[in-house]
N, C-alpha and C positions, 0 to 999 in steps of 0.2 A: 712290134711292141705289144706287150701283153695288155696294157691299159686300153689301147685303141681296139685291140681284138675283143676285149670284154665289152666295150661300148658298142661296137659294130655288130657283133654276133651274139651277144648275151642279152639283148633286149634292153640295154641301158642301165641295168643294175650291176653294181659291183659288190661282190662278197667281201666282207671285212672280217677280221678276227672275232668281232662280236657275234657273227653267225655260227661260230664253232660252239658245239653243244657238248656238255659233260653228260655221259650216260651212266647212270648209277646201276650197280648190281643189287640183287636182293637174295635173301636166303642166307645160309642154307637151311633147308627143312628136311626132316626125316620123311621119306615116302612110305606109302602103305606096305611096300615090299621090304622095308628096312634099309633102303638105300639113302643116298644123299642127293637132294635136288638143289641146284644153285642156278639162278637166272643170271647169265653173263651180260645180257643186253635186253632191256625192257623199254620199248617205245610205246607211248600212247598214240592215239589216232593222229593228232596233229603232228607229232614228231615223225610218225611213219610217212605221212603225206610229204613232209619236208624232205625226208630222205629219198623218196621216190619222185620228187619234183625235179625235173631235168632243166638245167640252166639254159639249154637250147635244144631244139628238135634234133633227134638222133635216131639212127637205126641200130644203135648198139645198146639200147635199153635192155636191162635184164637184172639178174641177181646172181652174184657169185659169193661164195664163202670159201676162204682159203686160209692157210696157216703158213707163216714163215717161222721156222723153228731151228733150234740148236744154234742160235746166233752167238758168235764169240764176243766177249767183253770188249768194249771200245769200238766195235763195228759201227759204221755209219751207213744208214740206208735212207731210202726215199730220195731226198734232194730233188723233188719233183713237184709238179702241180698238174691238175687235170682241168680240161675245159668243159667236160660233160659230167664226169663221175664224181659222186659223193662217196665217202668211205667212212665206216665205223671201225676204229682200231681198238682192240681189246688185248691187253697183255694177259696171257694165260699162265705164263711161267716167267719168273725173273723180274727184271726192272729195266725200263727204258726212259730216256728223256726225249720228249717230243717237242720240237720247235716249229711253230707255225708263224708264217708271215703273210700279210696281205699286200695288195698292190699300192696301198696308200702309205706303206711303211710301218703299219702296226705289227707288233710281235708279241706272242705269248709262248710260255714254256709250261709243259705239263710233265710231271713225273708219274708214270703209269706202272702199276703193279697189279697182280691178280685181285687185290683188295680195293683198288680205286675205281673200278668200272672202266668205261671206255670214253672215247672222244669221237664225235661226228664231225668230219672235216668236209665242208662244201667245196665245190669247184673254185678254181682260181685262188686257192690258198696253198702257198709253197709249204711243204711239210718235209721235215728231216728228223730222223730219229738216231739217237746215239745209245748203244747198248750199255747199260750200267752193270749188269750181272751176266756172267758166263752162262750160256745155255738158255737164254731168254727166248720166248716164243710169243708171236703176235698173231692173233686171229683177226682177219679182215673181212668185213662185209662190204661188198661193192655193188653199186646199182647199175652196173654195165656188164655186158657180155665181153668176152675176150677170147681170141683165138691167136696164138703166137704166129700162126702161118698166114693170118689175114691182117695186113696193115690197116685196113679200114676200121678194125676194132681196137686199134691202139690209141689210148688217150692219156699217155704219160709224156710230159714235156720237162726237159731238164732245167735246172736252176738258172743256167746262163740265159735261157730265153725269157725267164721271169723278170730278170733284172735289165732287160734291154731299154 
Protein backbone atom coordinates (compact mmCIF):
# COMPACT_ATOMS: atom_id res chain seq x y z
CA UNK A 1 0.00 0.00 0.00
CA UNK A 2 1.38 3.38 -1.01
CA UNK A 3 0.39 5.20 2.18
CA UNK A 4 2.23 2.67 4.38
CA UNK A 5 5.24 2.79 2.06
CA UNK A 6 5.33 6.60 2.34
CA UNK A 7 5.26 6.47 6.14
CA UNK A 8 7.75 3.64 6.53
CA UNK A 9 10.28 4.72 3.93
CA UNK A 10 9.63 8.42 3.44
CA UNK A 11 10.51 9.62 6.90
CA UNK A 12 6.92 10.11 8.07
CA UNK A 13 6.03 12.98 5.71
CA UNK A 14 3.34 12.65 3.08
CA UNK A 15 3.40 14.86 0.02
CA UNK A 16 0.03 16.34 -0.81
CA UNK A 17 -1.14 18.39 -3.76
CA UNK A 18 -0.33 21.52 -1.78
CA UNK A 19 3.37 20.71 -2.38
CA UNK A 20 2.92 21.02 -6.16
CA UNK A 21 4.47 24.28 -7.34
CA UNK A 22 3.63 26.41 -10.37
CA UNK A 23 6.83 27.51 -12.12
CA UNK A 24 6.50 30.78 -14.03
CA UNK A 25 8.17 31.64 -17.31
CA UNK A 26 9.83 34.98 -17.98
CA UNK A 27 10.78 36.91 -21.06
CA UNK A 28 11.07 37.05 -23.93
CA UNK A 29 13.85 39.57 -24.26
CA UNK A 30 15.97 40.57 -27.19
CA UNK A 31 19.56 39.40 -26.79
CA UNK A 32 22.68 41.43 -27.66
CA UNK A 33 23.01 39.28 -30.78
CA UNK A 34 19.46 40.12 -31.88
CA UNK A 35 18.00 36.76 -30.85
CA UNK A 36 15.16 35.97 -28.50
CA UNK A 37 15.77 34.79 -24.93
CA UNK A 38 12.98 33.08 -23.03
CA UNK A 39 13.34 31.52 -19.57
CA UNK A 40 11.28 28.31 -19.51
CA UNK A 41 11.91 27.51 -15.84
CA UNK A 42 13.28 29.82 -13.19
CA UNK A 43 13.80 28.51 -9.68
CA UNK A 44 15.00 30.59 -6.77
CA UNK A 45 17.39 29.12 -4.22
CA UNK A 46 14.70 27.65 -1.94
CA UNK A 47 12.77 26.16 -4.90
CA UNK A 48 16.02 24.67 -6.25
CA UNK A 49 16.72 23.07 -2.86
CA UNK A 50 13.16 21.71 -2.76
CA UNK A 51 13.60 20.17 -6.23
CA UNK A 52 16.91 18.56 -5.21
CA UNK A 53 15.59 17.42 -1.81
CA UNK A 54 15.17 13.66 -2.07
CA UNK A 55 12.21 12.12 -0.29
CA UNK A 56 14.42 9.24 0.85
CA UNK A 57 18.06 8.25 0.47
CA UNK A 58 18.83 6.97 -2.99
CA UNK A 59 21.70 6.03 -5.25
CA UNK A 60 19.84 7.30 -8.31
CA UNK A 61 20.14 10.99 -7.49
CA UNK A 62 21.03 13.06 -10.53
CA UNK A 63 19.65 15.45 -13.10
CA UNK A 64 17.98 14.59 -16.40
CA UNK A 65 16.36 16.81 -18.97
CA UNK A 66 14.30 15.14 -21.67
CA UNK A 67 11.48 15.88 -24.06
CA UNK A 68 8.39 13.89 -24.99
CA UNK A 69 7.37 15.22 -28.37
CA UNK A 70 4.90 14.88 -31.25
CA UNK A 71 2.15 13.62 -28.94
CA UNK A 72 -1.16 12.84 -30.66
CA UNK A 73 -4.31 14.63 -29.52
CA UNK A 74 -6.22 12.73 -26.77
CA UNK A 75 -3.15 10.63 -25.88
CA UNK A 76 -2.90 9.78 -22.17
CA UNK A 77 0.49 9.59 -20.49
CA UNK A 78 2.04 9.38 -17.08
CA UNK A 79 -0.55 7.53 -15.01
CA UNK A 80 2.28 7.00 -12.55
CA UNK A 81 3.92 8.19 -9.37
CA UNK A 82 7.50 8.20 -8.11
CA UNK A 83 8.89 7.34 -4.69
CA UNK A 84 12.14 9.30 -5.07
CA UNK A 85 11.92 11.52 -8.14
CA UNK A 86 10.60 15.06 -8.41
CA UNK A 87 9.80 16.37 -11.88
CA UNK A 88 9.28 19.75 -13.49
CA UNK A 89 6.95 19.52 -16.48
CA UNK A 90 6.97 22.31 -19.08
CA UNK A 91 4.86 22.27 -22.23
CA UNK A 92 6.98 23.68 -25.05
CA UNK A 93 4.45 23.12 -27.82
CA UNK A 94 0.69 22.57 -27.79
CA UNK A 95 -1.52 22.06 -24.77
CA UNK A 96 -1.97 19.35 -22.15
CA UNK A 97 -4.22 18.76 -19.17
CA UNK A 98 -2.23 17.58 -16.13
CA UNK A 99 -4.17 15.79 -13.38
CA UNK A 100 -2.44 15.30 -10.02
CA UNK A 101 -3.66 13.26 -7.03
CA UNK A 102 -2.22 12.71 -3.57
CA UNK A 103 -2.57 9.72 -1.23
CA UNK A 104 -5.14 11.59 0.89
CA UNK A 105 -7.52 11.96 -2.06
CA UNK A 106 -6.64 15.55 -2.98
CA UNK A 107 -6.82 16.33 -6.68
CA UNK A 108 -5.75 19.29 -8.84
CA UNK A 109 -5.91 19.90 -12.59
CA UNK A 110 -3.65 22.20 -14.58
CA UNK A 111 -3.91 23.27 -18.21
CA UNK A 112 -0.34 23.71 -19.47
CA UNK A 113 0.70 25.59 -22.60
CA UNK A 114 3.97 27.24 -23.63
CA UNK A 115 2.67 30.44 -22.02
CA UNK A 116 1.68 29.04 -18.62
CA UNK A 117 5.08 27.97 -17.31
CA UNK A 118 5.65 24.62 -15.62
CA UNK A 119 4.62 22.47 -12.71
CA UNK A 120 6.95 20.93 -10.10
CA UNK A 121 5.57 17.55 -9.03
CA UNK A 122 7.07 16.02 -5.86
CA UNK A 123 7.26 12.27 -5.09
CA UNK A 124 4.12 10.32 -4.20
CA UNK A 125 1.88 12.45 -6.41
CA UNK A 126 0.04 10.44 -9.07
CA UNK A 127 0.22 12.41 -12.30
CA UNK A 128 -1.55 11.83 -15.58
CA UNK A 129 -1.60 13.99 -18.66
CA UNK A 130 -4.12 14.17 -21.49
CA UNK A 131 -2.98 15.80 -24.72
CA UNK A 132 -5.34 18.58 -25.81
CA UNK A 133 -3.62 19.59 -29.08
CA UNK A 134 -2.04 17.46 -31.81
CA UNK A 135 1.78 17.56 -31.79
CA UNK A 136 2.18 18.73 -28.20
CA UNK A 137 5.61 18.41 -26.56
CA UNK A 138 6.58 18.26 -22.88
CA UNK A 139 10.02 19.12 -21.53
CA UNK A 140 10.79 17.27 -18.27
CA UNK A 141 13.47 17.99 -15.69
CA UNK A 142 13.94 15.03 -13.33
CA UNK A 143 16.13 14.88 -10.23
CA UNK A 144 17.13 11.23 -10.74
CA UNK A 145 19.36 9.27 -13.05
CA UNK A 146 17.81 6.60 -15.30
CA UNK A 147 19.20 3.75 -17.34
CA UNK A 148 16.60 1.63 -19.17
CA UNK A 149 18.91 -1.39 -18.80
CA UNK A 150 19.32 -0.99 -15.03
CA UNK A 151 16.15 -1.75 -13.01
CA UNK A 152 17.74 -0.19 -9.90
CA UNK A 153 17.34 3.24 -11.55
CA UNK A 154 13.65 2.77 -12.33
CA UNK A 155 11.39 4.90 -10.13
CA UNK A 156 8.01 4.88 -11.90
CA UNK A 157 5.07 3.04 -10.37
CA UNK A 158 1.69 2.48 -12.04
CA UNK A 159 -1.60 4.00 -10.99
CA UNK A 160 -2.91 0.62 -9.80
CA UNK A 161 -0.22 0.53 -7.06
CA UNK A 162 -1.13 4.06 -5.97
CA UNK A 163 -4.75 3.10 -5.28
CA UNK A 164 -4.06 -0.05 -3.23
